[in-house]
N, C-alpha and C positions, 0 to 999 in steps of 0.2 A: 537501509532500505534498498540501496542499489544491489547489494549482495543477494537479497531475497528476490527482487524483481528480475535480476539477470538469470536466476535459475528457475523461477516460477513461471514467468510469462511464456517462454518458449515451450514449456511443457503443457500449459493450459491453452495456449493460442499458437499452435505451430506455424501458422501462416503470417503471423505478426512479425514484421521487421521493426526493430526499435533500437534506440540508443538511450541509456540512462545517463543523465548528467547529474552527478552528485554535487551537493552544495555544503559549505561549512556552516551549517546553522541557519536560523531564520533570517538574520540580517543579510547574509550572503545571498540567500535565495531571493529575497525581496529586491535586492539591488540588481541582481543579474538577470532575473526572469524577463523584465521588460526589454533589456538590451539584447538578450539572446533571441527573444521572439521577433523583435524588429529586424535583427541582422540575418536571420536564417532565410535563405533564398531558394532552397530546393522546393520545387513544385510538388504538390500532393502530400506534403508532410503535415501531420497533425501532432499536436502537443498535449501532454498531460502534466499537470503539476500536482504533486502529492506531498503532503507533509503531515507530521504528527500534530495533534491538537495541543498536547502538553498542558492539559487542564485549563485551557483558555475557552473563550466563547467561540464555539465551532462555526456558528453562522457568520459571526463578524470576521473570523479568519478567512472563511471561504469568500465572503463578499469582497474583502480587501484584495485577495489574490485574483479574483475575477476582474476587479477594477484595474489592477496592474496589467493583466493580459489584454483587456479591452483597450487600455491606453497605448498598448504596443500594436494595436490593430489585429489582435488575434482573439476575437470574441468566441471563436470555435474551440478554444482550449478547454480540455477536460480538467476540472479542478476538483480534487477530492481531499478530504481531511480524514486522517486515520484517528479514530477515537479510542483511546487517548494517546496511546503509543503503539508502534508496530507490534509489540509483543502481545497486544490484545487479540490480534489475529491468531497468534499461536494458542492462546488460551481458549479461543473459539473453536478449536479442534484438538481436544485432548488426545485423541488417537494418533494424530500426526505428531504431537509432542512426544507421546510414548514411543512411537516408532523411531523418531529421529534420535532420541536419547536412550533408547533401549531400556525404558523404565515402565514396566507394566502398571505400576501403582498410579501413574498419571492418568490412566484411562477413565477413572471415576471422578475426576475433580469437578465436573459440572454438576455433580449431585450436591456439592457444597454450595450453599446459597450465595456466597461471595463471588463464585465463578460462573453462575448461571448466565449472566449477561456480561460477556467478556469486555464489551465496550464501556461498561460502567465501572470496571475495576479501576480505582484511582491511580495506581502506579503499576501497570502491567509488567514493566521491565523488572521491578523489584519482586513482584509475585513469581515471575518465571525464575528469577535467580534463586529465590527461596525453594522453589520446587525442584530445580535442577541446579545444584551448586556449581557444577562445572560449566554452566551456560556462559557463553561470551557472545556479545552482540553480532559480530561479523560471521564467525564460524557457525553460530547458532542459526543465523539467517540462511546461510548456505545449506545447512542440514534441513531446516524447515521447508525450504524451497522444493525439496525433493518429495515432500509428504503432504503439504496442504492441498485441499481439494475443494472444488466448487460444491460438491454434493454434501459433504459432512460438516463444513465449517459453519458455525453459528454466529459469527461476528457480522453484524449489520454493516459496519464500515468496510469489511472485506468484500462483502457482496456488492455494496455500492460501487466500489472501485472496479471490481471485475465486470459488473454490468456496464459501467462506463467504458471500459476498454473494449468490451464486446461491441458496444454501439459505435464507437469510433472505428473499429475494424470493419464493421458492416458498412459504414458510410464510405470508407476508403475503397472497399471492394465494389460497392455500387458505382463509385466514381471511375474505377478502372474499366468496368463493364460498358460504360457509356462511350 
């Protein structure tokens, strides 16, 4: 996720200053988020917590992460769940996938019923690996960061995250203007 966001966010939100802090899985994320949110002292900083749903209960995961952020005194933290895995965002924009991996045949995958709703694909990482045999998570994320767009992507969770980032950026900009 860090590789994607490090390349994508500066392209889509040029005025956004951010730092991605990766975690080693769900347990590490849940243990460190409250501690890091409590300890961060820089004024004007906003936080976003993003994680894959991994076939879990999306609402329960989000509620739990919000509780962790609230317990750390950071109710203003943006919490977003990627449904189901980050690769669903890639399937949500076949043209970006085709451009990133130079495979024209990928452009039409949304015509197939199983890819119409990329957030409903049960194992998006497996699906991308079948479509693009040379796909690797980190290098693939870097490639996709250069091609994903707000206009063409059909993933609902992609848009929820981007709208959240845009709203946080708007609040930060309003705060600077005052």
